[in-house]
N, C-alpha and C positions, 0 to 999 in steps of 0.2 A: 383383209379388205377394209379399205378406208370407209369410214362413216360420213354420210352427206347430210346436210340440214337444209330444209327446203323453206323458202319464204315465197309466199304466194299472194298475188293480188288478183282478184277476180276482175274482169274487164267491164261488167255491167251487173245489174241486180240479178238477172237469170243465173249468171255464172255464179254469183255470190250464193244464191240459194241452193244451187247444185253442189257447191262446195260444203254448205252446211250438211248436206245429206251423203257426203263422202264422194261426190262425183267430182273429178278433177281432170277435165279435157284440156289438153295442152293448148288448143286455140281459144280457150275461154280464160286462160290465166297468163299473167306475167310472172316469170319465176326467176328467182335468184337462189342459187345452189351454193352453199358454203361447204368447202372441204373442211377436213379437221384443222389444217393450218390456218386457213381462213377463219374459222370459228375461234381459234386460239387468239388471234389478234383482236376479235371483237371482246373475247373474255378479258384479256389484258386491259383494254380500254373501258371495260364495265359498262360497255353498251347496253346489254340486256338486263344487268342489275339496276342500273339507273332507270331504264324504262319500267321494269318490274315495280320498282319503288314509286315511282312517279304516277304510273298509270293503274296501279293495283291489279296487275297480271302476273302471270307465272310463265315466262319464256325461259325454258331450261331443257336439258337433256331429258330424253324419253317423254317429253311432254308435247301436246297439241294445244296451242293457244291461239286466240283470235283477239286482235286488237281493233276494237270497234271504231267506227269513223269518228265518234266523238273525242275519242283519246288519241288520235293519230297526230293532230297539231302539238300535243305535249310531247309525244315521241319524236316529232321531227324537231322540236326546239332542242331536245336533248342531243340529237344526232348533230345539229348544226353546231352546237357548242363544242362537241368532241372533234368535228372536222377542223375547227379553227387550229387545233394542235396536232392534227394528224391527217395527212392527205392519202390515207389507205383507199385504194380504188374500189374496194368492196363496201367500204363505208359509204362512198359516194353513190354506188349503185344501190345500196340500201335507202339512203336518202331520196334517190329517184323513185323507188318503190313506194315509199311513204306518200311522196307528191303524186304519183299516179293513182293511189288509192283515194286521196282527196279529190283529184280531178274526176275519177270514175264514181265518186261517192259510194265506195264500197268498204271493204275491210282489208286487213293484212292478216293472212294466216302463217303460222309458224309450226312447222311439222318437223320436231327435232327428235 
């Protein structure tokens, strides 16, 4: 069975609070699901490694991590830089998730 990794953005403050308490209703979240092969592309491009270093977080296998609103612009800058050299569709979707979190003024949750 292939392992999936979930990246979630709560749509509003209530959804963010619910997420913090482990409640994840589909209608409250924007969601990007990475398959093993899609995650492998991100791993090769060092997407999460660079975000971890710059934002002082731990996005990794078997971890749950939250990227706070304050750190999202840093992550977005990293992703934009990587996109210049890679047109991977899931990387573009991830960029869109970061932008949504800024728009909604919430967080990005990583459930790996």
